[in-house]
GURO-618462 format. One record per residue (C-alpha): residue number from 1; residue in one letter; x, y, z. Coordinates in nm, 3 decimals, always signed. Layout:
# residues N
<dolum: NUM, bator: A, X: X, Y: Y, Z: Z>
...
# end
This chain:
# residues 368
<dolum: 1, bator: M, X: +6.197, Y: +9.809, Z: -10.096>
<dolum: 2, bator: K, X: +6.536, Y: +9.794, Z: -10.264>
<dolum: 3, bator: F, X: +6.741, Y: +9.477, Z: -10.217>
<dolum: 4, bator: I, X: +7.105, Y: +9.406, Z: -10.303>
<dolum: 5, bator: F, X: +7.235, Y: +9.051, Z: -10.319>
<dolum: 6, bator: I, X: +7.612, Y: +9.040, Z: -10.263>
<dolum: 7, bator: A, X: +7.778, Y: +8.713, Z: -10.361>
<dolum: 8, bator: P, X: +8.080, Y: +8.584, Z: -10.557>
<dolum: 9, bator: R, X: +7.853, Y: +8.503, Z: -10.853>
<dolum: 10, bator: F, X: +7.488, Y: +8.466, Z: -10.953>
<dolum: 11, bator: H, X: +7.442, Y: +8.099, Z: -10.862>
<dolum: 12, bator: T, X: +7.123, Y: +7.933, Z: -10.987>
<dolum: 13, bator: N, X: +6.997, Y: +7.897, Z: -10.629>
<dolum: 14, bator: F, X: +6.949, Y: +8.277, Z: -10.626>
<dolum: 15, bator: Y, X: +6.718, Y: +8.280, Z: -10.927>
<dolum: 16, bator: Y, X: +6.386, Y: +8.217, Z: -10.753>
<dolum: 17, bator: P, X: +6.460, Y: +8.424, Z: -10.441>
<dolum: 18, bator: V, X: +6.528, Y: +8.715, Z: -10.677>
<dolum: 19, bator: K, X: +6.217, Y: +8.638, Z: -10.882>
<dolum: 20, bator: T, X: +5.984, Y: +8.623, Z: -10.584>
<dolum: 21, bator: L, X: +6.109, Y: +8.961, Z: -10.459>
<dolum: 22, bator: L, X: +6.056, Y: +9.112, Z: -10.804>
<dolum: 23, bator: D, X: +5.712, Y: +8.952, Z: -10.830>
<dolum: 24, bator: H, X: +5.613, Y: +9.125, Z: -10.506>
<dolum: 25, bator: G, X: +5.708, Y: +9.466, Z: -10.642>
<dolum: 26, bator: H, X: +6.054, Y: +9.509, Z: -10.491>
<dolum: 27, bator: S, X: +6.371, Y: +9.628, Z: -10.664>
<dolum: 28, bator: V, X: +6.667, Y: +9.388, Z: -10.684>
<dolum: 29, bator: D, X: +7.032, Y: +9.442, Z: -10.777>
<dolum: 30, bator: F, X: +7.316, Y: +9.192, Z: -10.765>
<dolum: 31, bator: L, X: +7.686, Y: +9.262, Z: -10.697>
<dolum: 32, bator: V, X: +7.929, Y: +8.985, Z: -10.794>
<dolum: 33, bator: L, X: +8.302, Y: +8.929, Z: -10.824>
<dolum: 34, bator: Y, X: +8.271, Y: +8.733, Z: -11.148>
<dolum: 35, bator: K, X: +8.013, Y: +8.580, Z: -11.381>
<dolum: 36, bator: G, X: +7.980, Y: +8.203, Z: -11.413>
<dolum: 37, bator: V, X: +7.934, Y: +8.003, Z: -11.731>
<dolum: 38, bator: S, X: +7.582, Y: +7.863, Z: -11.687>
<dolum: 39, bator: E, X: +7.392, Y: +8.155, Z: -11.539>
<dolum: 40, bator: S, X: +7.058, Y: +8.306, Z: -11.639>
<dolum: 41, bator: H, X: +7.045, Y: +8.686, Z: -11.626>
<dolum: 42, bator: D, X: +6.694, Y: +8.740, Z: -11.761>
<dolum: 43, bator: L, X: +6.569, Y: +8.869, Z: -11.423>
<dolum: 44, bator: V, X: +6.856, Y: +9.093, Z: -11.323>
<dolum: 45, bator: K, X: +7.192, Y: +9.167, Z: -11.479>
<dolum: 46, bator: P, X: +7.465, Y: +9.121, Z: -11.216>
<dolum: 47, bator: I, X: +7.707, Y: +9.408, Z: -11.168>
<dolum: 48, bator: S, X: +8.057, Y: +9.263, Z: -11.182>
<dolum: 49, bator: L, X: +8.294, Y: +9.439, Z: -10.942>
<dolum: 50, bator: D, X: +8.587, Y: +9.218, Z: -11.044>
<dolum: 51, bator: Y, X: +8.879, Y: +9.131, Z: -10.817>
<dolum: 52, bator: A, X: +9.095, Y: +9.412, Z: -10.684>
<dolum: 53, bator: P, X: +9.424, Y: +9.449, Z: -10.879>
<dolum: 54, bator: V, X: +9.630, Y: +9.366, Z: -10.571>
<dolum: 55, bator: F, X: +9.440, Y: +9.042, Z: -10.521>
<dolum: 56, bator: R, X: +9.472, Y: +8.951, Z: -10.890>
<dolum: 57, bator: W, X: +9.847, Y: +9.001, Z: -10.866>
<dolum: 58, bator: W, X: +9.868, Y: +8.786, Z: -10.553>
<dolum: 59, bator: S, X: +9.645, Y: +8.516, Z: -10.702>
<dolum: 60, bator: K, X: +9.851, Y: +8.509, Z: -11.022>
<dolum: 61, bator: W, X: +10.168, Y: +8.466, Z: -10.819>
<dolum: 62, bator: R, X: +10.015, Y: +8.173, Z: -10.632>
<dolum: 63, bator: R, X: +9.919, Y: +8.002, Z: -10.957>
<dolum: 64, bator: K, X: +10.272, Y: +8.039, Z: -11.089>
<dolum: 65, bator: E, X: +10.389, Y: +7.857, Z: -10.779>
<dolum: 66, bator: G, X: +10.142, Y: +7.579, Z: -10.856>
<dolum: 67, bator: R, X: +9.946, Y: +7.631, Z: -10.536>
<dolum: 68, bator: G, X: +9.616, Y: +7.754, Z: -10.668>
<dolum: 69, bator: I, X: +9.382, Y: +7.773, Z: -10.967>
<dolum: 70, bator: I, X: +9.127, Y: +8.030, Z: -11.073>
<dolum: 71, bator: K, X: +8.815, Y: +8.017, Z: -10.854>
<dolum: 72, bator: S, X: +8.988, Y: +7.788, Z: -10.606>
<dolum: 73, bator: Q, X: +8.858, Y: +7.774, Z: -10.250>
<dolum: 74, bator: Y, X: +9.141, Y: +8.011, Z: -10.159>
<dolum: 75, bator: E, X: +9.021, Y: +8.271, Z: -10.409>
<dolum: 76, bator: L, X: +8.657, Y: +8.230, Z: -10.311>
<dolum: 77, bator: R, X: +8.741, Y: +8.283, Z: -9.945>
<dolum: 78, bator: Y, X: +9.000, Y: +8.558, Z: -9.971>
<dolum: 79, bator: G, X: +8.911, Y: +8.727, Z: -10.300>
<dolum: 80, bator: F, X: +8.784, Y: +9.084, Z: -10.278>
<dolum: 81, bator: P, X: +8.697, Y: +9.375, Z: -10.508>
<dolum: 82, bator: S, X: +8.828, Y: +9.728, Z: -10.496>
<dolum: 83, bator: P, X: +8.683, Y: +9.868, Z: -10.170>
<dolum: 84, bator: W, X: +8.597, Y: +10.188, Z: -10.355>
<dolum: 85, bator: R, X: +8.396, Y: +10.002, Z: -10.619>
<dolum: 86, bator: L, X: +8.205, Y: +9.810, Z: -10.353>
<dolum: 87, bator: V, X: +8.129, Y: +10.122, Z: -10.147>
<dolum: 88, bator: T, X: +8.018, Y: +10.329, Z: -10.445>
<dolum: 89, bator: G, X: +7.821, Y: +10.036, Z: -10.587>
<dolum: 90, bator: I, X: +7.616, Y: +10.006, Z: -10.269>
<dolum: 91, bator: I, X: +7.574, Y: +10.381, Z: -10.219>
<dolum: 92, bator: K, X: +7.463, Y: +10.436, Z: -10.580>
<dolum: 93, bator: I, X: +7.183, Y: +10.178, Z: -10.551>
<dolum: 94, bator: K, X: +7.063, Y: +10.310, Z: -10.212>
<dolum: 95, bator: P, X: +6.934, Y: +9.973, Z: -10.089>
<dolum: 96, bator: D, X: +6.712, Y: +9.912, Z: -9.790>
<dolum: 97, bator: V, X: +6.834, Y: +9.554, Z: -9.738>
<dolum: 98, bator: L, X: +7.161, Y: +9.373, Z: -9.809>
<dolum: 99, bator: L, X: +7.148, Y: +8.994, Z: -9.861>
<dolum: 100, bator: V, X: +7.510, Y: +8.884, Z: -9.821>
<dolum: 101, bator: K, X: +7.645, Y: +8.540, Z: -9.915>
<dolum: 102, bator: D, X: +7.870, Y: +8.390, Z: -9.644>
<dolum: 103, bator: I, X: +8.001, Y: +8.528, Z: -9.317>
<dolum: 104, bator: T, X: +8.374, Y: +8.462, Z: -9.310>
<dolum: 105, bator: T, X: +8.498, Y: +8.553, Z: -9.659>
<dolum: 106, bator: V, X: +8.686, Y: +8.878, Z: -9.710>
<dolum: 107, bator: Y, X: +8.424, Y: +8.994, Z: -9.963>
<dolum: 108, bator: S, X: +8.132, Y: +8.925, Z: -9.729>
<dolum: 109, bator: L, X: +8.303, Y: +9.093, Z: -9.432>
<dolum: 110, bator: M, X: +8.371, Y: +9.402, Z: -9.643>
<dolum: 111, bator: A, X: +8.005, Y: +9.413, Z: -9.747>
<dolum: 112, bator: L, X: +7.882, Y: +9.366, Z: -9.390>
<dolum: 113, bator: G, X: +8.111, Y: +9.639, Z: -9.262>
<dolum: 114, bator: I, X: +7.999, Y: +9.884, Z: -9.529>
<dolum: 115, bator: G, X: +7.634, Y: +9.796, Z: -9.479>
<dolum: 116, bator: F, X: +7.667, Y: +9.845, Z: -9.104>
<dolum: 117, bator: L, X: +7.831, Y: +10.186, Z: -9.144>
<dolum: 118, bator: L, X: +7.554, Y: +10.289, Z: -9.384>
<dolum: 119, bator: G, X: +7.289, Y: +10.173, Z: -9.137>
<dolum: 120, bator: K, X: +7.139, Y: +9.909, Z: -9.366>
<dolum: 121, bator: K, X: +6.934, Y: +9.606, Z: -9.268>
<dolum: 122, bator: M, X: +7.142, Y: +9.296, Z: -9.346>
<dolum: 123, bator: I, X: +7.070, Y: +8.925, Z: -9.378>
<dolum: 124, bator: V, X: +7.350, Y: +8.673, Z: -9.428>
<dolum: 125, bator: M, X: +7.302, Y: +8.361, Z: -9.640>
<dolum: 126, bator: T, X: +7.516, Y: +8.080, Z: -9.504>
<dolum: 127, bator: Q, X: +7.524, Y: +7.701, Z: -9.539>
<dolum: 128, bator: I, X: +7.609, Y: +7.622, Z: -9.178>
<dolum: 129, bator: P, X: +7.376, Y: +7.344, Z: -9.054>
<dolum: 130, bator: K, X: +7.110, Y: +7.471, Z: -8.817>
<dolum: 131, bator: H, X: +7.158, Y: +7.162, Z: -8.599>
<dolum: 132, bator: R, X: +7.497, Y: +6.994, Z: -8.548>
<dolum: 133, bator: R, X: +7.719, Y: +6.868, Z: -8.268>
<dolum: 134, bator: Q, X: +7.860, Y: +7.217, Z: -8.220>
<dolum: 135, bator: R, X: +7.578, Y: +7.391, Z: -8.033>
<dolum: 136, bator: R, X: +7.685, Y: +7.740, Z: -8.133>
<dolum: 137, bator: S, X: +7.856, Y: +7.883, Z: -8.440>
<dolum: 138, bator: G, X: +8.115, Y: +8.145, Z: -8.347>
<dolum: 139, bator: S, X: +8.075, Y: +8.332, Z: -8.675>
<dolum: 140, bator: V, X: +7.695, Y: +8.347, Z: -8.639>
<dolum: 141, bator: K, X: +7.733, Y: +8.463, Z: -8.278>
<dolum: 142, bator: W, X: +7.969, Y: +8.744, Z: -8.378>
<dolum: 143, bator: L, X: +7.743, Y: +8.834, Z: -8.669>
<dolum: 144, bator: W, X: +7.484, Y: +8.929, Z: -8.408>
<dolum: 145, bator: R, X: +7.724, Y: +9.095, Z: -8.168>
<dolum: 146, bator: L, X: +7.895, Y: +9.311, Z: -8.431>
<dolum: 147, bator: F, X: +7.614, Y: +9.382, Z: -8.676>
<dolum: 148, bator: G, X: +7.288, Y: +9.273, Z: -8.508>
<dolum: 149, bator: S, X: +7.209, Y: +9.062, Z: -8.815>
<dolum: 150, bator: Y, X: +7.034, Y: +8.732, Z: -8.877>
<dolum: 151, bator: A, X: +7.164, Y: +8.445, Z: -9.090>
<dolum: 152, bator: I, X: +6.956, Y: +8.205, Z: -9.298>
<dolum: 153, bator: T, X: +7.068, Y: +7.853, Z: -9.391>
<dolum: 154, bator: P, X: +6.917, Y: +7.594, Z: -9.630>
<dolum: 155, bator: V, X: +7.075, Y: +7.313, Z: -9.424>
<dolum: 156, bator: L, X: +6.870, Y: +7.175, Z: -9.136>
<dolum: 157, bator: G, X: +7.126, Y: +6.925, Z: -9.006>
<dolum: 158, bator: E, X: +7.038, Y: +6.671, Z: -8.735>
<dolum: 159, bator: E, X: +6.757, Y: +6.796, Z: -8.515>
<dolum: 160, bator: K, X: +6.869, Y: +6.578, Z: -8.224>
<dolum: 161, bator: F, X: +7.137, Y: +6.841, Z: -8.164>
<dolum: 162, bator: P, X: +7.020, Y: +7.170, Z: -8.005>
<dolum: 163, bator: N, X: +7.124, Y: +7.507, Z: -8.144>
<dolum: 164, bator: D, X: +7.209, Y: +7.811, Z: -7.932>
<dolum: 165, bator: N, X: +7.233, Y: +8.067, Z: -8.214>
<dolum: 166, bator: H, X: +6.901, Y: +8.251, Z: -8.191>
<dolum: 167, bator: N, X: +6.987, Y: +8.447, Z: -8.505>
<dolum: 168, bator: L, X: +7.044, Y: +8.139, Z: -8.728>
<dolum: 169, bator: I, X: +6.722, Y: +8.057, Z: -8.913>
<dolum: 170, bator: Y, X: +6.650, Y: +7.751, Z: -9.128>
<dolum: 171, bator: L, X: +6.511, Y: +7.846, Z: -9.470>
<dolum: 172, bator: P, X: +6.517, Y: +7.572, Z: -9.738>
<dolum: 173, bator: F, X: +6.607, Y: +7.632, Z: -10.101>
<dolum: 174, bator: V, X: +6.305, Y: +7.714, Z: -10.316>
<dolum: 175, bator: A, X: +6.179, Y: +7.638, Z: -10.666>
<dolum: 176, bator: P, X: +5.832, Y: +7.662, Z: -10.825>
<dolum: 177, bator: T, X: +5.634, Y: +7.352, Z: -10.921>
<dolum: 178, bator: E, X: +5.414, Y: +7.491, Z: -11.200>
<dolum: 179, bator: S, X: +5.586, Y: +7.270, Z: -11.459>
<dolum: 180, bator: S, X: +5.581, Y: +6.910, Z: -11.341>
<dolum: 181, bator: G, X: +5.785, Y: +6.630, Z: -11.489>
<dolum: 182, bator: R, X: +5.645, Y: +6.315, Z: -11.646>
<dolum: 183, bator: L, X: +5.429, Y: +6.162, Z: -11.375>
<dolum: 184, bator: G, X: +5.319, Y: +5.877, Z: -11.601>
<dolum: 185, bator: L, X: +5.528, Y: +5.584, Z: -11.725>
<dolum: 186, bator: G, X: +5.427, Y: +5.323, Z: -11.981>
<dolum: 187, bator: S, X: +5.514, Y: +4.958, Z: -11.922>
<dolum: 188, bator: S, X: +5.758, Y: +4.960, Z: -12.213>
<dolum: 189, bator: E, X: +5.919, Y: +5.297, Z: -12.137>
<dolum: 190, bator: K, X: +6.272, Y: +5.316, Z: -12.009>
<dolum: 191, bator: I, X: +6.328, Y: +5.459, Z: -11.662>
<dolum: 192, bator: V, X: +6.544, Y: +5.769, Z: -11.699>
<dolum: 193, bator: I, X: +6.801, Y: +5.841, Z: -11.428>
<dolum: 194, bator: L, X: +6.947, Y: +6.192, Z: -11.419>
<dolum: 195, bator: G, X: +7.275, Y: +6.314, Z: -11.270>
<dolum: 196, bator: V, X: +7.360, Y: +6.685, Z: -11.270>
<dolum: 197, bator: G, X: +7.694, Y: +6.835, Z: -11.169>
<dolum: 198, bator: K, X: +8.029, Y: +6.960, Z: -11.289>
<dolum: 199, bator: F, X: +8.255, Y: +6.690, Z: -11.425>
<dolum: 200, bator: Q, X: +8.494, Y: +6.671, Z: -11.132>
<dolum: 201, bator: A, X: +8.601, Y: +6.392, Z: -10.897>
<dolum: 202, bator: R, X: +8.406, Y: +6.534, Z: -10.602>
<dolum: 203, bator: K, X: +8.082, Y: +6.499, Z: -10.797>
<dolum: 204, bator: N, X: +8.146, Y: +6.123, Z: -10.813>
<dolum: 205, bator: Q, X: +7.970, Y: +6.045, Z: -11.142>
<dolum: 206, bator: L, X: +8.181, Y: +5.729, Z: -11.176>
<dolum: 207, bator: L, X: +7.984, Y: +5.575, Z: -10.889>
<dolum: 208, bator: L, X: +7.665, Y: +5.624, Z: -11.086>
<dolum: 209, bator: L, X: +7.822, Y: +5.462, Z: -11.392>
<dolum: 210, bator: Q, X: +7.934, Y: +5.162, Z: -11.186>
<dolum: 211, bator: V, X: +7.584, Y: +5.111, Z: -11.051>
<dolum: 212, bator: V, X: +7.416, Y: +5.153, Z: -11.390>
<dolum: 213, bator: K, X: +7.656, Y: +4.895, Z: -11.534>
<dolum: 214, bator: Q, X: +7.542, Y: +4.656, Z: -11.263>
<dolum: 215, bator: L, X: +7.169, Y: +4.721, Z: -11.310>
<dolum: 216, bator: K, X: +7.133, Y: +4.759, Z: -11.686>
<dolum: 217, bator: S, X: +7.082, Y: +4.388, Z: -11.748>
<dolum: 218, bator: D, X: +6.789, Y: +4.374, Z: -11.504>
<dolum: 219, bator: F, X: +6.613, Y: +4.701, Z: -11.584>
<dolum: 220, bator: S, X: +6.520, Y: +4.898, Z: -11.894>
<dolum: 221, bator: L, X: +6.690, Y: +5.225, Z: -11.809>
<dolum: 222, bator: K, X: +6.874, Y: +5.527, Z: -11.939>
<dolum: 223, bator: L, X: +7.130, Y: +5.748, Z: -11.763>
<dolum: 224, bator: W, X: +7.177, Y: +6.114, Z: -11.849>
<dolum: 225, bator: L, X: +7.483, Y: +6.289, Z: -11.708>
<dolum: 226, bator: V, X: +7.461, Y: +6.667, Z: -11.743>
<dolum: 227, bator: G, X: +7.735, Y: +6.906, Z: -11.635>
<dolum: 228, bator: Q, X: +7.999, Y: +7.166, Z: -11.707>
<dolum: 229, bator: D, X: +8.350, Y: +7.076, Z: -11.813>
<dolum: 230, bator: D, X: +8.581, Y: +7.121, Z: -11.516>
<dolum: 231, bator: E, X: +8.845, Y: +6.856, Z: -11.448>
<dolum: 232, bator: D, X: +8.956, Y: +6.723, Z: -11.786>
<dolum: 233, bator: D, X: +9.119, Y: +6.413, Z: -11.641>
<dolum: 234, bator: Y, X: +8.800, Y: +6.314, Z: -11.461>
<dolum: 235, bator: L, X: +8.582, Y: +6.369, Z: -11.768>
<dolum: 236, bator: S, X: +8.827, Y: +6.153, Z: -11.961>
<dolum: 237, bator: K, X: +8.786, Y: +5.877, Z: -11.700>
<dolum: 238, bator: I, X: +8.408, Y: +5.898, Z: -11.738>
<dolum: 239, bator: N, X: +8.426, Y: +5.867, Z: -12.117>
<dolum: 240, bator: T, X: +8.676, Y: +5.583, Z: -12.093>
<dolum: 241, bator: Y, X: +8.456, Y: +5.394, Z: -11.847>
<dolum: 242, bator: V, X: +8.153, Y: +5.428, Z: -12.074>
<dolum: 243, bator: K, X: +8.353, Y: +5.299, Z: -12.370>
<dolum: 244, bator: D, X: +8.534, Y: +5.017, Z: -12.188>
<dolum: 245, bator: H, X: +8.210, Y: +4.880, Z: -12.040>
<dolum: 246, bator: S, X: +7.998, Y: +4.922, Z: -12.353>
<dolum: 247, bator: L, X: +7.756, Y: +5.165, Z: -12.190>
<dolum: 248, bator: G, X: +7.709, Y: +5.384, Z: -12.496>
<dolum: 249, bator: D, X: +7.355, Y: +5.257, Z: -12.555>
<dolum: 250, bator: V, X: +7.256, Y: +5.334, Z: -12.194>
<dolum: 251, bator: V, X: +7.454, Y: +5.646, Z: -12.099>
<dolum: 252, bator: E, X: +7.435, Y: +5.990, Z: -12.260>
<dolum: 253, bator: I, X: +7.665, Y: +6.274, Z: -12.156>
<dolum: 254, bator: F, X: +7.561, Y: +6.636, Z: -12.205>
<dolum: 255, bator: R, X: +7.832, Y: +6.898, Z: -12.155>
<dolum: 256, bator: N, X: +7.808, Y: +7.270, Z: -12.083>
<dolum: 257, bator: V, X: +7.430, Y: +7.287, Z: -12.094>
<dolum: 258, bator: E, X: +7.277, Y: +7.629, Z: -12.027>
<dolum: 259, bator: W, X: +7.067, Y: +7.650, Z: -11.711>
<dolum: 260, bator: S, X: +6.771, Y: +7.768, Z: -11.920>
<dolum: 261, bator: E, X: +6.781, Y: +7.432, Z: -12.101>
<dolum: 262, bator: M, X: +6.783, Y: +7.217, Z: -11.786>
<dolum: 263, bator: A, X: +6.403, Y: +7.206, Z: -11.762>
<dolum: 264, bator: G, X: +6.392, Y: +6.965, Z: -12.055>
<dolum: 265, bator: F, X: +6.612, Y: +6.715, Z: -11.874>
<dolum: 266, bator: Y, X: +6.416, Y: +6.732, Z: -11.549>
<dolum: 267, bator: K, X: +6.079, Y: +6.705, Z: -11.728>
<dolum: 268, bator: N, X: +6.181, Y: +6.388, Z: -11.908>
<dolum: 269, bator: S, X: +6.351, Y: +6.205, Z: -11.620>
<dolum: 270, bator: D, X: +6.219, Y: +5.983, Z: -11.342>
<dolum: 271, bator: I, X: +6.495, Y: +5.951, Z: -11.082>
<dolum: 272, bator: F, X: +6.757, Y: +6.204, Z: -10.976>
<dolum: 273, bator: V, X: +7.080, Y: +6.083, Z: -10.816>
<dolum: 274, bator: L, X: +7.330, Y: +6.307, Z: -10.636>
<dolum: 275, bator: P, X: +7.644, Y: +6.099, Z: -10.562>
<dolum: 276, bator: S, X: +7.873, Y: +6.386, Z: -10.453>
<dolum: 277, bator: F, X: +8.122, Y: +6.412, Z: -10.169>
<dolum: 278, bator: K, X: +8.158, Y: +6.720, Z: -9.947>
<dolum: 279, bator: E, X: +7.848, Y: +6.885, Z: -10.092>
<dolum: 280, bator: A, X: +7.765, Y: +7.174, Z: -9.860>
<dolum: 281, bator: A, X: +7.415, Y: +7.228, Z: -9.999>
<dolum: 282, bator: A, X: +7.315, Y: +7.096, Z: -10.342>
<dolum: 283, bator: Y, X: +7.043, Y: +7.302, Z: -10.509>
<dolum: 284, bator: S, X: +6.982, Y: +7.053, Z: -10.791>
<dolum: 285, bator: L, X: +6.800, Y: +6.826, Z: -10.545>
<dolum: 286, bator: V, X: +6.523, Y: +7.086, Z: -10.506>
<dolum: 287, bator: E, X: +6.506, Y: +7.145, Z: -10.880>
<dolum: 288, bator: A, X: +6.455, Y: +6.771, Z: -10.932>
<dolum: 289, bator: M, X: +6.181, Y: +6.757, Z: -10.667>
<dolum: 290, bator: S, X: +6.004, Y: +7.052, Z: -10.826>
<dolum: 291, bator: Y, X: +5.965, Y: +6.844, Z: -11.144>
<dolum: 292, bator: G, X: +5.841, Y: +6.539, Z: -10.956>
<dolum: 293, bator: L, X: +6.155, Y: +6.323, Z: -10.967>
<dolum: 294, bator: V, X: +6.235, Y: +6.062, Z: -10.704>
<dolum: 295, bator: V, X: +6.553, Y: +6.192, Z: -10.536>
<dolum: 296, bator: L, X: +6.846, Y: +5.986, Z: -10.412>
<dolum: 297, bator: S, X: +7.109, Y: +6.186, Z: -10.225>
<dolum: 298, bator: S, X: +7.455, Y: +6.114, Z: -10.093>
<dolum: 299, bator: N, X: +7.475, Y: +6.130, Z: -9.713>
<dolum: 300, bator: D, X: +7.759, Y: +6.382, Z: -9.761>
<dolum: 301, bator: N, X: +7.523, Y: +6.655, Z: -9.884>
<dolum: 302, bator: G, X: +7.376, Y: +6.927, Z: -9.663>
<dolum: 303, bator: T, X: +7.039, Y: +6.928, Z: -9.840>
<dolum: 304, bator: K, X: +6.987, Y: +6.557, Z: -9.786>
<dolum: 305, bator: C, X: +6.742, Y: +6.683, Z: -9.522>
<dolum: 306, bator: Y, X: +6.496, Y: +6.748, Z: -9.808>
<dolum: 307, bator: V, X: +6.472, Y: +6.373, Z: -9.874>
<dolum: 308, bator: K, X: +6.196, Y: +6.196, Z: -9.682>
<dolum: 309, bator: E, X: +6.323, Y: +5.839, Z: -9.688>
<dolum: 310, bator: G, X: +6.085, Y: +5.595, Z: -9.851>
<dolum: 311, bator: V, X: +5.845, Y: +5.877, Z: -9.937>
<dolum: 312, bator: N, X: +6.011, Y: +6.086, Z: -10.210>
<dolum: 313, bator: G, X: +6.354, Y: +5.925, Z: -10.216>
<dolum: 314, bator: F, X: +6.645, Y: +5.774, Z: -10.025>
<dolum: 315, bator: I, X: +6.984, Y: +5.866, Z: -9.878>
<dolum: 316, bator: F, X: +7.286, Y: +5.648, Z: -9.957>
<dolum: 317, bator: D, X: +7.656, Y: +5.614, Z: -9.876>
<dolum: 318, bator: P, X: +7.864, Y: +5.746, Z: -10.170>
<dolum: 319, bator: L, X: +8.147, Y: +5.511, Z: -10.071>
<dolum: 320, bator: E, X: +7.926, Y: +5.204, Z: -10.110>
<dolum: 321, bator: P, X: +7.811, Y: +5.124, Z: -10.467>
<dolum: 322, bator: A, X: +7.600, Y: +4.839, Z: -10.330>
<dolum: 323, bator: D, X: +7.401, Y: +5.081, Z: -10.114>
<dolum: 324, bator: L, X: +7.309, Y: +5.300, Z: -10.411>
<dolum: 325, bator: A, X: +7.234, Y: +4.993, Z: -10.622>
<dolum: 326, bator: D, X: +6.996, Y: +4.857, Z: -10.358>
<dolum: 327, bator: K, X: +6.817, Y: +5.192, Z: -10.324>
<dolum: 328, bator: L, X: +6.774, Y: +5.222, Z: -10.701>
<dolum: 329, bator: K, X: +6.647, Y: +4.865, Z: -10.726>
<dolum: 330, bator: G, X: +6.391, Y: +4.936, Z: -10.456>
<dolum: 331, bator: V, X: +6.256, Y: +5.229, Z: -10.657>
<dolum: 332, bator: M, X: +6.269, Y: +5.078, Z: -11.008>
<dolum: 333, bator: I, X: +6.143, Y: +4.726, Z: -10.940>
<dolum: 334, bator: D, X: +5.786, Y: +4.848, Z: -10.880>
<dolum: 335, bator: K, X: +5.672, Y: +5.110, Z: -11.134>
<dolum: 336, bator: E, X: +5.359, Y: +5.182, Z: -10.934>
<dolum: 337, bator: R, X: +5.576, Y: +5.269, Z: -10.634>
<dolum: 338, bator: L, X: +5.804, Y: +5.476, Z: -10.856>
<dolum: 339, bator: L, X: +5.512, Y: +5.684, Z: -10.983>
<dolum: 340, bator: N, X: +5.375, Y: +5.725, Z: -10.631>
<dolum: 341, bator: M, X: +5.712, Y: +5.849, Z: -10.505>
<dolum: 342, bator: K, X: +5.734, Y: +6.094, Z: -10.795>
<dolum: 343, bator: Q, X: +5.399, Y: +6.242, Z: -10.701>
<dolum: 344, bator: K, X: +5.506, Y: +6.263, Z: -10.336>
<dolum: 345, bator: S, X: +5.826, Y: +6.441, Z: -10.438>
<dolum: 346, bator: L, X: +5.627, Y: +6.703, Z: -10.625>
<dolum: 347, bator: A, X: +5.396, Y: +6.743, Z: -10.326>
<dolum: 348, bator: V, X: +5.689, Y: +6.792, Z: -10.086>
<dolum: 349, bator: A, X: +5.841, Y: +7.053, Z: -10.317>
<dolum: 350, bator: K, X: +5.510, Y: +7.239, Z: -10.338>
<dolum: 351, bator: E, X: +5.455, Y: +7.229, Z: -9.962>
<dolum: 352, bator: E, X: +5.805, Y: +7.301, Z: -9.830>
<dolum: 353, bator: H, X: +6.003, Y: +7.466, Z: -10.111>
<dolum: 354, bator: S, X: +5.767, Y: +7.717, Z: -10.271>
<dolum: 355, bator: P, X: +5.932, Y: +8.055, Z: -10.346>
<dolum: 356, bator: I, X: +5.668, Y: +8.226, Z: -10.132>
<dolum: 357, bator: K, X: +5.832, Y: +8.058, Z: -9.830>
<dolum: 358, bator: F, X: +6.150, Y: +8.256, Z: -9.899>
<dolum: 359, bator: Y, X: +5.960, Y: +8.582, Z: -9.939>
<dolum: 360, bator: Q, X: +5.757, Y: +8.539, Z: -9.622>
<dolum: 361, bator: K, X: +6.058, Y: +8.447, Z: -9.409>
<dolum: 362, bator: V, X: +6.273, Y: +8.734, Z: -9.540>
<dolum: 363, bator: M, X: +5.993, Y: +8.983, Z: -9.474>
<dolum: 364, bator: E, X: +5.952, Y: +8.837, Z: -9.125>
<dolum: 365, bator: I, X: +6.325, Y: +8.877, Z: -9.052>
<dolum: 366, bator: I, X: +6.330, Y: +9.234, Z: -9.181>
<dolum: 367, bator: N, X: +6.051, Y: +9.322, Z: -8.941>
<dolum: 368, bator: L, X: +6.209, Y: +9.159, Z: -8.634>
# end
């Protein structure tokens, strides 16, 4: 079959879904609005449709008024390509299935409308929690009524809440586990803590620095912060904090690292910490698990559902440094427990996040 992914850009969480489809003999194309900085295009080269001229003009006007920046939430929600380029792009490829990112953006609605008129099978990739207080998502309901399509989400939510959207299916993020991290740790080796994320306030790396400052006198540890430059002021605060608190011998900062180079960081780390706020669905958590890292996630992250507390990691409050400090202490104080949790993390990734899970579920949906 021929598949088209339609999304704003080729995010790293698409890499293994694309790979597993290719590995099973299918054809895959990818239509994007723009190309990101740290993307790997060795599997498929995304076709950039670019923003429509009228939207570029409008977006430029907004920036002049100081009310928006490039790739702001406004642009991601309302940005769209030339309708003609989108239509011809889809028709030229002659796909059997469209995998469309989001439901309520202008770009996704255009793609769904075109796909419907062309009679294509469509699956929407959303990050709406499967289970939440709101029993039914209006957008998912109308997705079925208008297009007869299913939506998949990597966010389970709280299972105590029922869900009335029969067409919303939980499908976790996936990553292979062929290359495990370091599952051994000598008595004299430093414990390596890894944080991955753009250098912006929402990613909350300063919390991690505060906690490491508190723990460094009691534990032999190292902190690696890896991310793309984004908010210059926030990156400056991070560097200043490291300097002012003499953390240079404990903290290393790696900027603008290519995704293809990330394996080296995961393989040589022990604990992964995600301290972000308002994180709809962090993919890095699954990457860390696939290399056998203990994972600690903020409770403000949709994929915190991948953490089995006390088994492969813990969930903490990103507003409470003491909470994160206590959770890290509990993991690091007993190296035997640390190694056991690392092995459990790898096992969970292998059992619940294998790329074959994505392939099987997508094939099942197509045949419904």
